[in-house]
NUKOL-288928 format. One record per residue: z, x, y of N, C-alpha, C in turn. Coordinates in Angstrom, 3 decimals. Each point is the difference from the previous one (the first is absolute). Layout:
BEGIN
LOTI        nw        nu        nv       caw       cau       cav        cw        cu        cv
LOTI         Z         X         Y         Z         X         Y         Z         X         Y
...
***
This chain:
BEGIN
LOTI        nw        nu        nv       caw       cau       cav        cw        cu        cv
LOTI     8.026    19.441   275.818    -1.315    -0.560    -0.382     0.067    -1.530     0.053
LOTI    -1.163    -0.609     0.249    -0.073    -1.440    -0.070     0.077    -0.670     1.348
LOTI     0.450     0.692     1.031     0.041    -0.634     1.309    -1.247     0.368     0.800
LOTI    -0.312    -0.794     0.994    -1.179     0.266     0.813     0.288     1.156     0.932
LOTI    -0.860     0.992    -0.043     0.124     1.138     0.906    -0.280    -0.471     1.408
LOTI    -0.930    -0.916     0.161    -0.278    -0.575     1.290    -1.273     0.502     0.611
LOTI    -0.285    -0.579     1.129    -1.208     0.366     0.737     0.308     1.177     0.895
LOTI    -0.916     0.930     0.031     0.146     1.160     0.859    -1.390     0.456     0.434
LOTI    -0.030     0.849     0.987    -1.254     0.568     0.432    -0.110     1.414    -0.587
LOTI    -1.063     0.227    -0.741    -0.266     1.292    -0.608    -0.866     0.806     0.989
LOTI     0.412     1.233     0.279    -0.797     0.882     0.869    -0.074     1.348    -0.700
LOTI    -1.236     0.392    -0.372    -0.174     1.217    -0.782    -1.335     0.664     0.278
LOTI    -0.101     1.234    -0.477    -1.255     0.757    -0.031    -0.118     0.597    -1.396
LOTI    -1.249     0.162    -0.436    -0.262     0.556    -1.331    -0.997     1.170     0.156
LOTI     0.261     1.080    -0.718    -0.849     1.201     0.054    -0.376     0.436    -1.404
LOTI    -1.266     0.425    -0.170    -0.419     0.646    -1.245     0.516     1.420    -0.039
LOTI     0.366     0.469    -1.186     0.582     1.328    -0.126    -0.710     0.842    -1.052
LOTI     0.050     1.297     0.216    -0.374     0.949    -1.054     1.277     0.337    -0.798
LOTI    -0.175     0.639    -1.151     1.163     0.393    -0.801     0.909     0.926     0.785
LOTI    -0.575     0.921     0.753     0.813     0.958     0.793     0.780    -0.750     1.075
LOTI    -0.592    -1.003     0.613     0.716    -0.767     1.027     1.154    -0.778    -0.597
LOTI    -0.165    -0.511    -1.227     1.092    -0.722    -0.672     1.214     0.897    -0.150
LOTI    -0.225     1.232    -0.450     1.108     0.931    -0.195     0.695     0.287     1.321
LOTI    -0.762     0.220     1.070     0.566     0.310     1.309     0.771    -1.185     0.575
LOTI    -0.554    -1.196    -0.124     0.670    -1.191     0.551     1.265    -0.317    -0.792
LOTI    -0.061     0.156    -1.311     1.200    -0.221    -0.825     1.119     0.966     0.417
LOTI    -0.342     1.235     0.264     1.011     0.984     0.412     0.573    -0.369     1.377
LOTI    -0.870    -0.402     0.947     0.500    -0.412     1.316     0.889    -1.234    -0.092
LOTI    -0.399    -0.948    -0.844     0.778    -1.228    -0.143     1.379     0.306    -0.576
LOTI     0.082     0.918    -0.931     1.293     0.377    -0.558     0.833     0.821     0.978
LOTI    -0.649     0.850     0.799     0.736     0.807     0.979     0.562    -0.855     1.141
LOTI    -0.783    -0.975     0.451     0.375    -0.776     1.187     0.616    -1.363    -0.318
LOTI    -0.078    -0.419    -1.265     0.517    -1.326    -0.361     0.582     0.009    -1.393
LOTI    -0.221    -1.125    -0.691     0.531    -0.108    -1.342    -0.950    -0.876    -0.833
LOTI     0.029     0.262    -1.330    -0.780    -0.794    -0.937     0.704    -1.324    -0.194
LOTI    -0.738    -1.112     0.014     0.583    -1.323    -0.159    -0.221    -0.565    -1.400
LOTI    -1.252     0.006    -0.458    -0.293    -0.535    -1.334    -1.392     0.457    -0.419
LOTI    -0.305    -0.171    -1.267    -1.328     0.361    -0.501    -0.289    -0.715    -1.301
LOTI    -1.236     0.154    -0.444    -0.415    -0.584    -1.265    -1.324    -0.717     0.098
LOTI    -0.390    -0.578    -1.119    -1.274    -0.723    -0.060     0.138    -1.368     0.649
LOTI    -1.044    -0.412     0.719    -0.098    -1.343     0.538    -1.382    -0.558    -0.350
LOTI     0.011    -1.230    -0.492    -1.262    -0.676    -0.350    -0.127    -1.225     0.914
LOTI    -1.020     0.019     0.843    -0.244    -1.094     0.940    -1.184    -0.837    -0.470
LOTI     0.191    -1.280    -0.130    -1.112    -0.917    -0.310    -0.152    -0.907     1.217
LOTI    -1.211    -0.035     0.534    -0.295    -0.803     1.170    -0.682    -1.281    -0.451
LOTI     0.355    -1.096     0.666    -0.503    -1.312    -0.378    -0.722    -0.630     1.162
LOTI    -0.988    -0.859    -0.343    -0.660    -0.808     1.027    -0.251    -1.378    -0.587
LOTI    -0.339    -0.920     0.873    -0.195    -1.399    -0.365    -1.322    -0.453     0.631
LOTI    -0.820    -0.677    -0.813    -1.308    -0.438     0.506     0.108    -0.839     1.261
LOTI     1.031    -0.852     0.087     0.153    -0.859     1.137     0.561     0.683     1.234
LOTI     0.699     1.115    -0.201     0.633     0.709     1.115    -0.748     1.242     0.455
LOTI    -0.627     0.692    -0.946    -0.758     1.228     0.294     0.815     0.942     0.888
LOTI     1.147     0.394    -0.506     0.896     0.892     0.757    -0.678     1.306     0.375
LOTI    -0.741     0.573    -0.949    -0.659     1.275     0.245    -0.947    -0.055     1.193
LOTI    -0.739    -1.083     0.110    -0.925    -0.155     1.136     0.750    -0.093     1.326
LOTI     1.215    -0.505    -0.035     0.798    -0.140     1.209     0.803     1.275     0.301
LOTI    -0.102     0.986    -0.883     0.748     1.244     0.187     1.435    -0.071    -0.501
LOTI     0.347    -1.065    -0.700     1.345    -0.172    -0.539     0.005     0.407    -1.472
LOTI     1.197     0.221    -0.557     0.148     0.382    -1.389     1.207    -0.699    -0.628
LOTI    -0.143    -0.414    -1.244     1.121    -0.480    -0.819     0.105     1.006    -1.145
LOTI     1.179     0.602    -0.112     0.167     1.095    -0.973     1.226    -0.237    -0.876
LOTI    -0.164     0.281    -1.275     1.138     0.112    -0.917     0.123     1.470    -0.338
LOTI     1.169     0.596     0.329     0.242     1.405    -0.294     1.020     0.075    -1.134
LOTI    -0.290     0.864    -0.972     0.906     0.236    -1.132     0.411     1.469     0.011
LOTI     1.297     0.243    -0.095     0.551     1.328    -0.183     0.578     0.064    -1.407
LOTI    -0.808     0.413    -0.984     0.429    -0.064    -1.411     1.292     0.710    -0.325
LOTI     0.206     1.197     0.563     1.190     0.756    -0.370     1.264    -0.620     0.554
LOTI    -0.128    -0.827     1.042     1.167    -0.634     0.593     0.115    -1.479    -0.404
LOTI    -1.016    -0.531    -0.685     0.013    -1.396    -0.396    -0.038    -0.967     1.171
LOTI    -0.683     0.389     1.062    -0.031    -0.795     1.225    -1.416    -0.491     0.296
LOTI    -0.045    -1.167     0.644    -1.238    -0.591     0.498     0.203    -0.377     1.470
LOTI    -1.094    -0.063     0.724     0.010    -0.541     1.349    -1.242    -0.850     0.187
LOTI     0.178    -1.129     0.638    -1.131    -0.820     0.431    -0.075     0.167     1.512
LOTI    -1.158     0.458     0.494    -0.143     0.288     1.418    -1.253    -0.667     0.565
LOTI     0.167    -0.640     1.135    -1.110    -0.524     0.768    -0.130     0.860     1.249
LOTI    -1.187     0.624     0.132    -0.279     0.840     1.161    -1.000    -0.730     0.891
LOTI     0.348    -0.144     1.265    -0.897    -0.649     0.943    -1.132     0.938     0.374
LOTI    -0.967    -0.522     0.779    -1.103     0.849     0.457     0.493     1.104     0.927
LOTI    -0.723     1.074    -0.014     0.308     1.146     0.866    -0.237    -0.360     1.453
LOTI     0.919     0.419     0.866    -0.193    -0.205     1.431    -0.953     1.072     0.524
LOTI    -1.025    -0.414     0.760    -1.002     0.956     0.468     0.484     0.839     1.161
LOTI    -0.735     1.085     0.275     0.215     0.749     1.226     0.854     1.219    -0.085
LOTI     0.316     0.495    -1.203     0.839     1.196    -0.101    -0.336     0.754    -1.272
LOTI     0.287     1.308    -0.015    -0.157     0.778    -1.222     1.107    -0.322    -1.006
LOTI     1.123    -0.530     0.499     1.060    -0.439    -0.891    -0.410    -1.299    -0.656
LOTI     0.287    -0.138    -1.295    -0.227    -1.277    -0.677     1.248    -0.831     0.243
LOTI    -0.187    -1.113     0.737     1.124    -0.856     0.356    -0.311    -1.403    -0.520
LOTI     0.915    -0.547    -0.787    -0.161    -1.372    -0.494     1.331    -0.558    -0.451
LOTI     0.044    -1.322    -0.051     1.190    -0.705    -0.474     0.011     0.040    -1.521
LOTI     1.205     0.118    -0.562     0.151     0.097    -1.444     1.235    -0.789    -0.409
LOTI    -0.150    -0.808    -1.038     1.115    -0.731    -0.598     0.123     0.411    -1.447
LOTI     1.175     0.455    -0.425     0.196     0.488    -1.348     1.181    -0.727    -0.654
LOTI    -0.222    -0.399    -1.269     1.043    -0.612    -0.813     0.169     0.864    -1.245
LOTI     1.142     0.694    -0.131     0.243     0.787    -1.236     0.427    -0.884    -1.155
LOTI    -0.265     0.499    -1.220     0.341    -0.776    -1.183     0.169     0.924    -1.192
LOTI     0.802    -0.442    -0.971     0.099     0.729    -1.275    -1.025    -0.547    -0.994
LOTI    -0.568    -1.176     0.273    -1.011    -0.607    -0.879    -1.371     0.067     0.682
LOTI    -1.033     0.075    -0.802    -1.372     0.088     0.489    -0.422    -1.352     0.606
LOTI    -0.341    -0.054     1.285    -0.408    -1.259     0.632    -1.480    -0.338    -0.227
LOTI    -0.749     0.827    -0.756    -1.421    -0.217    -0.175    -0.341    -1.353    -0.607
LOTI     0.794    -0.482    -0.940    -0.305    -1.280    -0.645     0.017    -1.148     1.019
LOTI     0.949     0.032     0.939     0.066    -1.038     1.024    -1.188     0.138     0.952
LOTI    -0.282     1.230     0.406    -1.125     0.244     0.901    -1.290    -0.498    -0.615
LOTI    -0.227     0.298    -1.262    -1.234    -0.422    -0.692    -0.018    -1.509    -0.226
LOTI     1.163    -0.620    -0.262     0.063    -1.456    -0.157    -0.376    -0.721     1.283
LOTI     0.189     0.661     1.146    -0.378    -0.581     1.290    -1.486     0.198     0.313
LOTI    -0.745     0.604    -0.920    -1.448     0.164     0.192    -0.419     1.355     0.503
LOTI     0.924     0.933     0.172    -0.364     1.358     0.425    -0.498     0.780    -1.203
LOTI    -0.967     0.869     0.222    -0.546     0.823    -1.056     0.071     1.467     0.386
LOTI     0.194     0.895    -0.985     0.023     1.427     0.331    -1.296     0.430     0.682
LOTI     0.146     0.787     1.076    -1.153     0.452     0.779    -0.051     1.512     0.098
LOTI     0.985     0.689    -0.567     0.026     1.452     0.049     1.308     0.529    -0.541
LOTI    -0.051     1.268    -0.408     1.195     0.634    -0.598     0.061     1.439     0.468
LOTI     1.180     0.429     0.421     0.227     1.372     0.436     1.202     0.548    -0.780
LOTI    -0.206     1.143    -0.648     1.086     0.661    -0.717     0.288     1.306     0.726
LOTI     1.274     0.226     0.304     0.354     1.205     0.726     1.304     0.595    -0.499
LOTI     0.084     1.312     0.182     1.265     0.727    -0.146     0.464     0.234     1.445
LOTI     1.214    -0.406     0.307     0.471    -0.014     1.392     1.334     0.711     0.105
LOTI     0.106     0.821     1.029     1.281     0.602     0.403     0.244    -0.390     1.447
LOTI     1.190    -0.548     0.284     0.339    -0.459     1.343     1.131     0.870     0.541
LOTI    -0.190     0.492     1.213     0.968     0.833     0.719     0.363    -0.703     1.296
LOTI     1.172     0.286     0.533     0.427    -0.546     1.297     0.252     1.161     0.924
LOTI    -0.644    -0.030     1.159     0.200     0.980     1.066     0.413    -0.793     1.229
LOTI     1.248     0.063     0.385     0.533    -0.774     1.121    -0.314    -1.477    -0.219
LOTI    -0.811    -0.597     0.886    -0.358    -1.426    -0.110    -1.399    -0.203    -0.560
LOTI    -0.520     0.981    -0.716    -1.360    -0.074    -0.529     0.034     0.177    -1.507
LOTI    -0.788    -0.839    -0.717    -0.208     0.187    -1.426    -1.267     0.793    -0.182
LOTI     0.056     1.039    -0.806    -1.152     0.822    -0.334    -0.240    -0.172    -1.487
LOTI    -1.176    -0.488    -0.344    -0.315    -0.304    -1.389    -1.171     0.862    -0.478
LOTI     0.196     0.664    -1.127    -1.072     0.745    -0.639    -0.470    -0.819    -1.195
LOTI    -1.259    -0.360     0.004    -0.591    -0.854    -1.025    -1.152     0.724    -0.695
LOTI     0.042     0.014    -1.323    -1.163     0.428    -0.794    -0.591    -1.257    -0.596
LOTI    -1.137    -0.407     0.547    -0.668    -1.244    -0.379    -0.976     0.289    -1.149
LOTI     0.143    -0.752    -1.079    -0.858     0.178    -1.154    -1.466    -0.171     0.420
LOTI    -0.785     1.043    -0.245    -1.414    -0.041     0.310    -0.365     0.362     1.436
LOTI     0.991     0.220     0.867    -0.280     0.311     1.410     0.591     1.314     0.484
LOTI     1.124     0.411    -0.554     0.642     1.235     0.438     1.252    -0.253     0.806
LOTI     0.323     0.982     0.870     1.265     0.005     0.738    -0.138    -0.581     1.396
LOTI     1.079    -0.692     0.421     0.107    -0.562     1.343     1.437     0.157     0.481
LOTI     0.143    -0.008     1.318     1.329    -0.029     0.611     0.011    -1.194     0.959
LOTI     1.012    -0.845    -0.128     0.230    -1.094     0.929     1.244     0.322     0.797
LOTI    -0.061    -0.237     1.288     1.193     0.091     0.837     0.197    -1.360     0.629
LOTI     1.214    -0.498    -0.107     0.312    -1.345     0.474     1.272     0.024     0.847
LOTI    -0.098    -0.661     1.154     1.124    -0.100     0.927     0.392    -1.450     0.162
LOTI     1.301    -0.245     0.044     0.500    -1.363     0.223     0.276    -0.231     1.477
LOTI     0.092     1.061     0.786     0.316    -0.096     1.423    -1.254     0.204     0.821
LOTI    -0.224    -0.867     1.000    -1.214     0.074     0.827    -0.130     1.294     0.776
LOTI     1.111     0.617     0.386    -0.059     1.164     0.861    -0.389     1.276    -0.726
LOTI    -0.085    -0.031    -1.312    -0.358     1.186    -0.765    -1.517     0.207     0.063
LOTI    -0.390     1.195     0.392    -1.408     0.374     0.132    -0.469     0.573    -1.323
LOTI    -0.763    -0.806    -0.761    -0.455     0.445    -1.326    -0.976     1.160     0.067
LOTI    -0.770     0.101     1.072    -0.924     1.136     0.176     0.807     1.283     0.121
LOTI     1.114    -0.049     0.721     0.862     1.179     0.129     0.622     0.383    -1.353
LOTI     0.471    -0.995    -0.737     0.602     0.246    -1.306    -1.062     0.628    -0.939
LOTI    -1.203    -0.532     0.034    -1.072     0.537    -0.837    -0.295     1.449     0.354
LOTI    -0.039     0.304     1.284    -0.239     1.376     0.447     1.122     0.920    -0.473
LOTI     1.225    -0.451     0.130     1.162     0.773    -0.432    -0.039     0.307    -1.490
LOTI    -0.544    -0.931    -0.774    -0.112     0.173    -1.449    -1.213     0.844    -0.386
LOTI    -0.874     0.278     0.967    -1.201     0.794    -0.301    -1.164    -0.836    -0.476
LOTI     0.041    -1.310     0.226    -1.104    -0.880    -0.410    -1.143     0.141     1.007
LOTI    -1.220     0.138    -0.508    -1.173     0.200     0.854    -0.531    -1.341     0.494
LOTI    -0.281    -0.125     1.322    -0.541    -1.262     0.537    -1.274    -0.445    -0.720
LOTI    -0.813     0.959    -0.440    -1.259    -0.304    -0.700     0.200    -0.596    -1.382
LOTI     1.235     0.086    -0.525     0.263    -0.545    -1.342     0.647    -1.389     0.061
LOTI     0.093    -0.560     1.240     0.549    -1.367     0.155    -0.877    -0.978    -0.759
LOTI     0.605    -0.830    -0.848    -0.723    -0.994    -0.803     0.404    -1.403     0.477
LOTI    -0.972    -0.762     0.501     0.276    -1.332     0.535    -0.017    -1.059    -1.083
LOTI    -0.678     0.244    -1.103    -0.112    -1.015    -1.054     1.240    -0.071    -0.859
LOTI     0.266    -1.174    -0.545     1.140    -0.184    -0.907    -0.367     0.570    -1.364
LOTI     1.022     0.237    -0.838    -0.276     0.440    -1.360    -0.841    -1.007    -0.756
LOTI     0.280    -1.294     0.227    -0.779    -1.033    -0.670    -1.480     0.083     0.375
LOTI    -0.274     0.284     1.285    -1.396     0.159     0.424    -0.625     1.262    -0.567
LOTI     0.765     1.071    -0.095    -0.516     1.262    -0.499    -0.320    -0.070    -1.511
LOTI     0.832    -0.719    -0.722    -0.223    -0.110    -1.454    -1.165    -0.936    -0.252
***
């Protein structure tokens, strides 16, 4: 903890799920991969009057994992257009202390809050995340770090329906 994770390109897809789909996907994830981590995550999104990150499609987020005593400060760039995959640059700095006081001292104000119960699984080079979002229900995110991985194929293999693809972020949905 405490070192910069660095800049990376995030490439993911998100799907809405029914309760029955959650059970089936969890079983497939355990059969074909392994459980990585789970627990509550509280995301607070910030914006600044002078920067208007939200209007530019960017996000500044402080994530808290209470059971692990961890925080992350993340800057997400705007989404790259032209694909069903959500692709954007992301810079994350992990911390044991809450960075919100510094963020707010710089003039940023809370612009949204998302509370979720999250389970993360790894299948080969893909992260499969099952999220229960407070007030919204269940979602599955699939994220690949390698460009050659076809997320549509992974989604099909997991039984995710193309019609349940969700393009909006959790912050936008809440």
